[in-house]
C-alpha positions as MATLAB code, in Angstrom:
seq = 'MTPAARVQASIDILNEILAGAPVEKALTGWARRSRFAGSKDRAAIRDHVFDALRCKRSFAARGGAETGRGLMIGAMRSSGQDLAQYFSGARYAPTSVTDAEKDRGFQTEAEALDIPDWLWPEFKASLKDEANAAAIALQGRAPVHLRVNRSRADPVEIIQCLSDEGIVVQPHPACDTALEVTAGARKISQCNPYLEGLIELQDAASQAVTAALDLQPGMRVLDYCAGGGGKALALAARAEGVQVFAHDINPGRMADLPARAKRARAEISLLTSDQVSGQAPFDIVLVDAPCSGSGSWRRSPAGKWALTPKRLLELTRIQAMILESVAPLTADAGTIAYATCSMLSVENDAIVDSFLQEHSDWRSGFRKTWLVSHGADGFYSAHLTRTWIRSNNLKEFSPLIY';
ca = [
      -0.067   -0.071    0.173;
       1.122    3.473   -0.752;
       1.426    6.271    2.250;
      -1.509    7.849    0.937;
      -3.522    4.506    0.792;
      -2.599    3.519    4.124;
      -4.268    7.219    5.290;
      -7.260    6.371    3.389;
      -7.777    3.174    5.113;
      -7.250    4.930    8.640;
     -10.024    7.390    7.432;
     -12.265    4.460    6.780;
     -11.263    2.769   10.137;
     -11.783    5.965   12.173;
     -15.226    6.636   10.765;
     -16.378    3.349   12.126;
     -15.101    4.193   15.581;
     -16.462    7.522   15.746;
     -19.731    5.775   14.618;
     -19.376    3.638   18.044;
     -17.538    0.545   17.274;
     -14.953   -0.540   19.414;
     -11.109    0.120   18.531;
      -9.998   -3.280   17.791;
     -12.970   -4.614   16.300;
     -12.839   -1.893   13.755;
      -9.030   -2.701   13.082;
      -9.597   -6.347   12.694;
     -12.504   -5.976   10.757;
     -10.566   -3.812    8.091;
      -7.939   -6.300    8.516;
      -9.928   -9.526    7.534;
     -11.491   -7.295    4.635;
      -8.171   -6.572    3.355;
      -5.738   -9.458    2.774;
      -3.649   -7.580    0.027;
      -2.469   -5.342    3.057;
       1.300   -6.522    4.622;
       2.231   -6.709    8.536;
       3.977   -3.123    7.640;
       0.727   -2.023    6.137;
      -1.495   -2.980    9.218;
       1.084   -1.810   11.580;
       1.277    1.808   10.214;
      -2.644    1.968    9.738;
      -2.972    1.071   13.391;
      -0.446    3.888   14.319;
      -2.460    6.334   12.507;
      -5.585    5.377   14.123;
      -4.212    5.537   17.446;
      -2.386    8.753   17.265;
      -5.555   10.208   15.944;
      -7.827    8.980   19.432;
      -5.103   10.416   21.303;
      -5.176   13.844   19.741;
      -8.711   13.570   18.553;
      -9.873   17.104   19.585;
      -6.538   18.737   18.623;
      -6.915   17.203   14.960;
     -10.622   17.759   14.599;
      -9.565   21.519   15.287;
      -6.580   21.471   12.549;
      -8.440   19.336   10.197;
     -11.854   21.092    9.977;
     -14.068   18.307   11.492;
     -14.482   15.613   13.766;
     -14.491   12.875   11.192;
     -11.843   10.177    9.945;
     -10.993   12.668    7.253;
     -10.770   15.530    9.386;
      -8.725   13.676   12.332;
      -6.259   12.607    9.315;
      -6.141   16.016    7.938;
      -5.365   17.506   11.527;
      -2.745   14.685   11.969;
      -0.753   15.535    8.761;
      -0.865   19.345    9.767;
      -0.022   18.785   13.067;
       3.194   16.758   12.038;
       4.287   19.154    9.330;
       3.418   16.741    6.447;
       2.837   18.110    2.976;
      -1.041   17.759    2.631;
      -0.956   17.391   -1.285;
       1.353   14.377   -0.835;
      -1.749   12.013    0.713;
      -4.658   13.699   -0.263;
      -4.250   13.983   -3.914;
      -7.344   12.379   -5.498;
      -4.868    9.566   -6.903;
      -5.957    5.983   -6.884;
      -6.650    4.702   -3.121;
      -5.705    8.037   -1.906;
      -8.177   10.568   -0.218;
      -9.574   13.577   -2.347;
      -7.293   16.833   -2.152;
      -8.032   19.068    0.816;
     -10.730   21.747    0.234;
     -10.734   25.428    1.172;
     -13.514   24.526    3.494;
     -11.201   22.165    5.632;
      -9.563   24.851    7.587;
      -7.353   24.786   10.492;
      -9.680   26.423   12.547;
      -7.163   26.736   15.967;
      -7.761   25.833   19.472;
     -10.686   27.462   21.287;
      -9.536   26.096   24.582;
      -6.493   25.338   26.327;
      -8.238   21.460   27.039;
      -8.697   21.175   23.345;
      -5.255   22.006   22.622;
      -4.142   19.276   25.282;
      -6.913   16.915   24.279;
      -8.478   16.570   27.683;
     -12.432   16.855   28.083;
     -13.380   20.440   28.962;
     -15.439   19.286   31.824;
     -12.256   17.137   33.288;
      -9.963   19.477   32.362;
     -10.405   21.615   35.937;
     -10.115   18.339   37.983;
      -7.040   17.196   35.826;
      -5.110   20.454   36.712;
      -6.535   20.340   40.090;
      -4.934   17.006   40.597;
      -1.561   17.324   38.544;
      -1.049   21.336   39.553;
       2.136   22.087   37.571;
       2.561   19.016   36.175;
      -0.845   18.921   34.418;
       0.108   20.579   30.752;
       3.390   18.062   30.851;
       1.177   15.032   31.324;
      -1.606   16.171   29.025;
       1.049   16.551   26.491;
       2.604   13.006   27.137;
      -0.908   11.529   26.859;
      -0.977   12.618   23.186;
       2.154   10.753   22.408;
       2.629    6.992   22.141;
       3.347    5.159   25.237;
       6.953    3.518   25.795;
       7.201   -0.449   25.797;
       8.403   -1.807   29.067;
       9.600   -5.286   30.018;
       9.921   -6.796   33.433;
      12.693   -9.047   33.678;
      11.420  -11.892   36.169;
      14.432  -11.816   38.892;
      13.739  -15.235   40.272;
      15.090  -16.828   37.129;
      17.238  -14.045   35.289;
      19.558  -11.241   35.535;
      18.654   -7.752   33.888;
      22.179   -7.386   32.848;
      22.180  -10.759   31.001;
      18.596  -10.358   29.651;
      19.749   -6.834   28.290;
      22.532   -8.990   26.134;
      20.455  -11.964   25.565;
      17.711   -9.460   23.951;
      20.599   -7.449   22.042;
      21.678  -10.509   20.485;
      17.521  -10.961   19.001;
      17.791   -7.427   17.813;
      15.947   -6.063   20.468;
      17.509   -2.913   22.182;
      16.665   -2.163   25.955;
      17.758    0.032   28.618;
      17.080    0.134   32.616;
      14.087    2.292   33.559;
      14.495    3.964   36.805;
      11.147    3.559   38.229;
      11.977   -0.037   39.345;
      14.910   -2.385   39.080;
      13.321   -4.968   36.977;
      12.088   -2.613   34.431;
      13.701   -2.194   31.046;
      12.753   -0.085   28.372;
      12.612   -1.129   24.750;
      14.159    1.958   22.452;
      14.443   -0.299   19.356;
      12.840   -3.827   18.006;
       9.747   -3.865   19.723;
       7.705   -5.766   17.400;
       9.877   -8.971   17.977;
       9.416   -9.397   21.687;
       6.662  -11.679   21.321;
       8.919  -14.224   19.354;
      12.071  -13.764   21.038;
      13.354  -16.361   23.433;
      13.488  -14.603   26.809;
       9.901  -13.894   26.566;
       8.774  -17.160   25.044;
      10.940  -18.638   28.187;
       9.180  -16.683   30.841;
      12.611  -14.475   31.317;
      10.446  -11.268   30.591;
       7.120  -10.171   30.592;
       5.536   -6.986   28.744;
       4.923   -4.576   31.857;
       4.893   -0.847   32.360;
       7.778    0.394   34.746;
       5.186    2.130   36.955;
       3.061   -0.778   37.148;
       5.925   -2.784   38.417;
       7.153   -0.141   40.777;
       3.647   -0.674   42.642;
       4.655   -4.083   43.553;
       8.234   -3.231   44.128;
       6.960   -1.146   46.909;
       5.466   -3.730   48.782;
       7.441   -5.160   52.135;
       7.421   -8.941   50.784;
       8.496  -11.587   53.177;
       8.791  -15.249   52.908;
       5.803  -16.780   54.497;
       3.431  -14.110   53.576;
      -0.164  -14.970   52.061;
      -0.800  -12.020   49.486;
      -3.960  -11.329   47.597;
      -4.094   -9.659   44.038;
      -7.726   -8.812   44.309;
      -8.538   -7.235   41.164;
      -5.851   -9.235   39.232;
      -7.081   -8.707   35.805;
      -4.810  -10.486   33.209;
      -2.538  -11.191   36.275;
       0.654   -9.146   35.538;
       1.019   -7.884   39.171;
       0.268  -11.156   40.578;
       3.144  -12.371   38.330;
       5.143   -9.872   39.408;
       4.783  -10.669   43.225;
       5.211  -14.143   42.765;
       8.766  -13.473   40.973;
       9.858  -11.000   43.459;
      10.112  -12.988   46.880;
      10.835  -16.521   47.599;
       8.530  -18.283   50.001;
       5.477  -15.887   49.680;
       2.291  -17.662   48.587;
       0.545  -15.416   45.778;
      -3.481  -15.704   45.481;
      -4.897  -13.816   42.417;
      -8.881  -13.152   42.068;
     -11.199  -10.932   39.559;
     -14.468  -10.280   39.984;
     -14.886  -11.497   36.221;
     -12.791  -15.057   36.099;
     -12.484  -14.519   32.404;
     -10.105  -11.861   32.900;
      -7.736  -14.264   34.366;
      -8.389  -16.649   31.353;
      -4.481  -16.491   30.393;
      -2.952  -16.232   33.601;
      -2.459  -20.061   34.248;
      -0.408  -20.420   30.955;
       1.738  -17.049   31.826;
       2.391  -18.634   35.357;
       3.828  -21.887   34.028;
       5.867  -20.061   31.390;
       7.563  -17.942   34.271;
       7.662  -21.059   36.488;
       5.472  -19.001   39.025;
       3.300  -20.558   41.653;
      -0.440  -18.507   41.856;
      -3.485  -19.724   43.143;
      -6.578  -18.692   41.218;
      -9.554  -17.755   43.460;
     -13.342  -17.181   42.630;
     -15.478  -14.798   44.467;
     -17.130  -17.460   46.776;
     -13.432  -18.904   47.828;
     -11.793  -15.593   48.738;
     -13.009  -15.456   52.422;
     -12.403  -19.289   53.002;
      -8.627  -18.345   52.293;
      -8.312  -15.152   54.430;
      -6.683  -13.516   55.989;
      -4.051  -12.575   53.836;
      -0.920  -10.606   55.088;
      -1.202   -8.213   52.167;
      -4.296   -7.552   49.591;
      -3.436   -5.384   46.527;
      -6.361   -3.682   45.201;
      -5.648   -2.515   41.739;
      -8.985   -0.640   41.326;
     -11.453    0.001   38.421;
     -10.514    3.601   37.764;
     -10.697    6.209   34.903;
      -7.687    4.727   33.516;
      -6.412    8.369   33.287;
      -2.953    6.947   33.484;
      -2.973    4.614   30.684;
      -5.114    6.715   28.217;
      -2.016    6.379   25.743;
      -2.440    2.908   25.417;
      -6.546    2.852   25.271;
      -7.102    6.629   24.163;
     -11.044    5.781   23.881;
     -11.147    5.789   27.313;
     -10.263    9.327   27.558;
     -13.508   10.318   25.403;
     -15.816    7.648   26.839;
     -15.371    8.849   30.488;
     -18.108   10.884   31.533;
     -18.860   12.791   34.915;
     -21.265   10.663   35.663;
     -18.842    7.319   35.282;
     -16.267    9.121   37.126;
     -18.436    9.267   40.140;
     -19.859    5.650   39.819;
     -15.927    4.536   39.552;
     -14.904    6.479   42.969;
     -18.073    4.856   44.690;
     -16.744    1.487   43.496;
     -13.116    2.203   44.702;
     -14.348    3.014   48.228;
     -16.656    0.150   48.198;
     -13.916   -2.312   47.485;
     -11.665   -0.852   50.163;
     -14.817   -1.564   52.367;
     -14.920   -5.161   51.110;
     -11.043   -6.399   51.260;
     -10.748   -4.539   55.044;
     -11.913   -7.678   56.527;
      -9.523   -9.943   54.115;
      -6.296   -8.367   55.693;
      -4.730   -9.957   58.452;
      -4.076   -8.297   61.925;
      -1.113   -5.726   61.476;
      -1.767   -6.479   57.622;
      -1.588   -4.340   54.665;
      -4.203   -3.155   51.908;
      -2.301   -1.702   49.020;
      -4.612    0.476   47.205;
      -3.684    1.333   43.647;
      -4.997    2.746   40.459;
      -3.832    3.615   37.176;
      -5.279    7.229   37.543;
      -3.540   10.546   38.010;
      -6.985   11.980   39.333;
      -6.726   12.821   42.946;
     -10.517   12.045   43.375;
      -9.754    8.354   42.718;
      -6.519    8.106   44.846;
      -5.822   10.743   47.749;
      -9.745   11.380   48.281;
     -10.458    7.915   48.572;
      -7.880    6.888   50.936;
      -8.758    9.682   53.107;
     -12.128    8.986   53.039;
     -11.978    5.687   54.351;
      -9.233    6.653   56.953;
     -11.714    9.219   58.372;
     -14.277    6.372   58.762;
     -11.836    3.520   60.160;
      -9.529    5.239   62.973;
      -8.262    1.644   63.497;
      -6.079    1.935   60.243;
      -3.482    4.311   59.094;
      -1.990    5.291   55.938;
       1.838    5.008   55.167;
       3.706    4.859   52.002;
       1.795    7.080   49.039;
       3.079    7.564   45.735;
       1.938    9.222   42.149;
       3.765    8.356   39.196;
       2.984   10.711   36.408;
       3.144    9.784   32.181;
       5.583   13.034   32.177;
       8.106   11.167   33.902;
       8.120    8.165   31.178;
       5.816    5.488   32.355;
       2.231    5.086   32.817;
       0.197    7.048   35.290;
      -0.016    5.103   38.541;
      -1.264    5.700   42.413;
      -0.493    3.364   45.336;
      -1.050    3.887   48.914;
      -0.437    1.259   51.662;
      -3.079    1.106   54.286;
      -2.211   -0.745   57.698;
      -4.280   -2.421   60.312;
      -3.303   -0.864   63.731;
      -5.085   -3.160   66.117;
      -5.686   -6.964   66.554;
      -9.226   -8.074   65.829;
     -10.979  -10.166   68.759;
     -13.988  -11.031   66.266;
     -13.784  -13.603   63.906;
     -13.613  -12.558   60.396;
     -16.481  -10.755   58.870;
     -18.472  -12.441   56.191;
     -17.121  -11.245   52.648;
     -19.766   -9.905   50.197;
     -18.152  -10.000   46.768;
     -18.810   -6.985   44.991;
     -20.213   -6.410   41.586;
     -18.907   -3.486   39.258;
];
């Protein structure tokens, strides 16, 4: 495919997404209908689509319309491309740009920075001096990070092994197990260290959340909102003699975890909601709570535009209920590690502070926010520790539905 044909394909896919189609479904559907497209074509089109979704507001302003065509015109203008080279009207290329498709400029700061207007005040209040830098970072592509399985491999050796396979990496300062890929990222899934379970794809800040936990031999640790199980795997690899459990309200999200654990040679016990209370108490309960995902919008940009004030309020209520739900599962002097992939205070410090105000028997220790402007996904974590020994039996556990 020519570069112009790739732009036209991106326009068609973006129109489907703007009409309500899920991003991956639109991309997969186009690929199935377009068997002529090679792997490089599909990769280039995917990059176009995701770049346009990350910068939907600013590209629409620069392209004159919030349509697939408008977004791609805005993308070309924003990157200083020659529009006539792509919008020529030649075979398989988009038609020429008209006088009506003008760059109308930005009407608000939020539009220029690709943040919803309603969210911009909360975004600025949460990130303060880092707000603009974080918004700009969210307009770009996320870095690719790897986690070294320290139970089986040394980062220095892994760096050399990956180099031998054409993958260039460097240590990331967020965590001692984190490597940032600077070249050869598309080779990772087929390289030997990955196939042998010596590395996993995982954001550096996500790794840092688990690295901040004081894991000791003999501990029982529950990854309560496990999802795909990345943090459970990181926990299992970080300390010997720690018994790791994984739970998710939707067990289907953990479907790949047994295979991943086998590849990593990690022992992780999967628990259904009915089984959790029977295995309690746990020394550490890690809660990576459902959230806005504002720290990972580079990877899932559609989430930025789908978030509404109503949904954000619903999420904060869910987060508060989850903390209430897991407190009885935590051992005497045990720790809840509350985490989100959000940078919004309303989902982070506000939730923790509210919990502490209502529970005088808990105290807060470690708290940290990782920002996208610092080279990783945005994450937050706070450690809450029970300060007294319960004389009563374990309270009945009621699984949440969210």
